[in-house]
C-alpha positions as CSV (number, residue, x, y, z in Angstrom):
1,L,19.3,-8.4,13.6
2,I,19.0,-7.6,17.3
3,D,17.7,-4.2,18.5
4,G,18.6,-3.8,22.1
5,A,16.7,-0.5,22.4
6,S,13.4,-2.0,21.6
7,N,14.2,-5.5,23.1
8,T,13.3,-7.1,19.7
9,F,15.1,-9.1,17.1
10,R,14.4,-9.9,13.5
11,I,15.2,-13.1,11.6
12,R,15.4,-13.2,7.8
13,A,14.5,-16.6,6.4
14,E,14.3,-17.9,2.9
15,I,11.1,-19.9,2.5
16,P,10.1,-21.6,-0.7
17,N,7.1,-19.8,-2.1
18,D,6.9,-20.7,-5.8
19,D,3.1,-20.3,-5.9
20,L,3.4,-16.9,-4.2
21,S,0.8,-18.0,-1.6
22,L,2.7,-16.3,1.2
23,P,3.1,-12.6,0.7
24,S,6.3,-10.8,1.8
25,G,6.2,-8.6,4.8
26,V,3.5,-10.6,6.7
27,R,4.1,-11.0,10.4
28,C,4.2,-14.6,11.3
29,K,4.7,-16.5,14.5
30,A,7.8,-18.7,14.3
31,E,8.1,-21.8,16.5
32,L,11.7,-23.0,16.8
33,P,12.4,-26.4,18.2
34,D,13.9,-26.6,21.7
35,P,17.7,-27.2,21.6
36,P,18.8,-30.6,22.9
37,K,19.4,-30.5,26.6
38,S,23.0,-31.6,26.3
39,T,23.9,-28.6,24.1
40,V,24.0,-25.1,25.3
41,A,25.0,-22.4,22.8
42,K,27.7,-20.1,23.8
43,P,27.9,-16.5,22.4
44,T,30.9,-17.4,20.4
45,D,29.3,-20.5,18.7
46,P,28.3,-20.0,15.1
47,F,24.6,-20.0,14.3
48,E,23.3,-23.3,13.1
49,P,20.0,-23.1,11.3
50,P,17.3,-25.6,12.4
51,P,17.0,-28.7,10.3
52,A,14.6,-28.6,7.3
53,G,11.0,-28.9,8.5
54,A,11.8,-27.9,12.1
55,L,10.7,-24.3,11.7
56,K,6.9,-23.9,11.8
57,L,5.4,-20.7,10.6
58,T,1.9,-19.6,11.5
59,P,0.5,-16.8,9.3
60,P,-2.0,-14.4,10.6
61,S,-5.6,-15.6,10.8
62,A,-6.8,-13.0,8.3
63,P,-6.6,-14.1,4.7
64,V,-3.7,-12.5,2.8
65,K,-3.2,-11.9,-0.9
66,P,-0.3,-13.4,-2.8
67,A,2.7,-11.0,-3.3
68,A,5.0,-10.7,-6.2
69,N,8.4,-11.7,-4.7
70,K,10.2,-11.8,-8.1
71,P,10.7,-9.0,-10.6
72,K,7.8,-10.3,-12.6
73,V,4.9,-8.2,-13.7
74,P,1.4,-9.8,-13.5
75,A,-0.1,-11.0,-16.7
76,A,-2.5,-8.8,-18.6
77,S,-6.1,-9.6,-19.0
78,T,-7.4,-13.1,-19.5
79,S,-10.9,-14.2,-20.5
80,A,-11.9,-14.1,-16.8
81,V,-10.4,-10.7,-16.0
82,S,-11.4,-7.4,-17.6
83,P,-8.7,-5.0,-18.9
84,Q,-9.5,-2.6,-16.1
85,Q,-9.0,-5.3,-13.5
86,S,-5.8,-6.4,-15.2
87,V,-4.5,-2.9,-14.9
88,L,-5.6,-2.7,-11.2
89,N,-3.8,-6.0,-10.6
90,A,-0.6,-4.5,-12.1
91,I,-0.9,-1.4,-9.9
92,E,-1.5,-3.6,-6.8
93,G,1.6,-5.5,-7.6
94,W,3.6,-2.3,-8.1
95,T,2.4,-1.0,-4.6
96,R,3.2,-4.4,-3.0
97,A,6.7,-4.4,-4.4
98,W,7.2,-0.7,-3.3
99,A,5.9,-1.4,0.2
100,A,8.1,-4.5,0.5
101,R,11.1,-2.4,-0.7
102,N,11.7,-5.0,-3.4
103,V,13.5,-2.6,-5.7
104,P,14.0,-5.0,-8.7
105,A,10.3,-6.0,-8.6
106,Y,9.2,-2.3,-8.2
107,L,11.4,-1.2,-11.2
108,A,10.1,-4.1,-13.3
109,Y,6.7,-2.3,-13.5
110,Y,8.3,0.6,-15.4
111,A,8.8,0.5,-19.1
112,E,12.4,0.7,-20.4
113,D,11.5,4.0,-22.1
114,F,9.8,5.4,-19.0
115,K,9.6,9.2,-19.2
116,T,11.3,10.3,-16.0
117,P,9.8,13.2,-14.0
118,N,12.9,15.4,-14.2
119,G,14.3,14.4,-17.6
120,E,17.2,12.4,-16.2
121,S,18.1,9.0,-17.8
122,R,16.1,6.0,-16.7
123,A,19.2,4.5,-15.2
124,E,19.8,7.7,-13.1
125,W,16.2,7.8,-12.1
126,A,16.2,4.0,-11.2
127,Q,19.4,4.5,-9.1
128,G,17.7,7.4,-7.2
129,R,14.6,5.3,-6.6
130,K,16.7,2.4,-5.3
131,E,18.5,4.7,-2.9
132,R,15.3,6.3,-1.6
133,I,13.4,3.1,-1.2
134,S,16.3,1.1,0.3
135,R,17.0,3.6,3.1
136,R,13.5,3.4,4.5
137,S,13.0,0.9,7.3
138,S,9.4,0.5,6.4
139,I,7.0,1.8,3.7
140,E,3.2,1.7,3.7
141,I,1.3,2.4,0.4
142,K,-2.4,2.8,0.0
143,I,-4.2,3.5,-3.3
144,V,-7.5,5.4,-2.7
145,D,-10.3,5.7,-5.2
146,P,-8.5,4.4,-8.4
147,E,-10.2,5.3,-11.7
148,V,-9.0,3.2,-14.7
149,S,-9.5,4.1,-18.3
150,V,-8.3,1.6,-20.9
151,Q,-8.2,2.2,-24.7
152,G,-6.6,-0.6,-26.6
153,N,-3.1,-1.3,-25.2
154,R,-3.0,2.0,-23.3
155,A,-4.4,2.8,-19.8
156,N,-4.5,5.7,-17.4
157,V,-5.0,5.2,-13.7
158,T,-5.9,8.2,-11.5
159,F,-5.9,7.9,-7.7
160,E,-5.0,9.3,-4.4
161,L,-1.8,7.8,-3.0
162,D,-1.3,7.5,0.8
163,Y,2.4,7.1,1.5
164,R,4.0,6.5,4.9
165,A,7.6,5.9,5.7
166,G,8.6,6.1,9.4
167,Q,7.3,9.4,10.7
168,F,6.7,10.9,7.3
169,A,3.2,10.6,5.8
170,E,1.8,12.2,2.7
171,R,-1.3,12.0,0.5
172,S,-0.9,13.0,-3.2
173,H,-2.9,12.9,-6.4
174,K,-1.2,10.6,-8.9
175,V,-1.8,9.6,-12.5
176,L,-0.1,6.6,-14.0
177,Y,0.1,6.1,-17.8
178,L,0.6,2.5,-18.8
179,R,0.9,0.5,-21.9
180,Q,0.3,-3.2,-22.4
181,S,3.5,-5.0,-23.4
182,G,3.0,-8.7,-24.0
183,N,1.2,-10.0,-20.9
184,S,2.1,-7.1,-18.7
185,W,1.1,-3.5,-18.1
186,L,4.1,-1.2,-17.8
187,I,4.2,2.4,-16.5
188,E,5.3,4.8,-19.2
189,R,4.9,8.0,-17.3
190,E,3.6,9.2,-14.0
191,T,2.5,12.6,-12.6
192,A,1.9,13.7,-9.1
């Protein structure tokens, strides 16, 4: 994608990331090999991707956390993770999917019987969320002061949500009601 107004361009690349060590949305420096001197591309030539291994990506120097790139909800608590931390991990995955505008992953955090805010069907609600999330060029989400309460296979998370999309910014008080389903925590209901 080339944006003449800002004199920038964007390249979308599929990079194997099975271990989720490279989170989505991270700005990297890409070093492309110089083209052979005997070949000069013309504007009408089709794009030929560089050969495998020729593209070098340098992630930022700050450490980054793995991202959920697939519609997979993180596993619930293990012996090394408390139930509260397991719930927070799920909420973190939900916010990463939302900020990355990965709608399938974002919707995977909601239970099939999710109680929609306006009483519409889950399918109608999901379509509305897909449209709202997809039309944003960028989304930033920050969870502030989360408080987690876990009772058995149910949890409540209360927090302040900082949301920014383009020029729009908002802080709201939010409560998520979750239930454990297998190895995942799913959102059953939310209030704002």
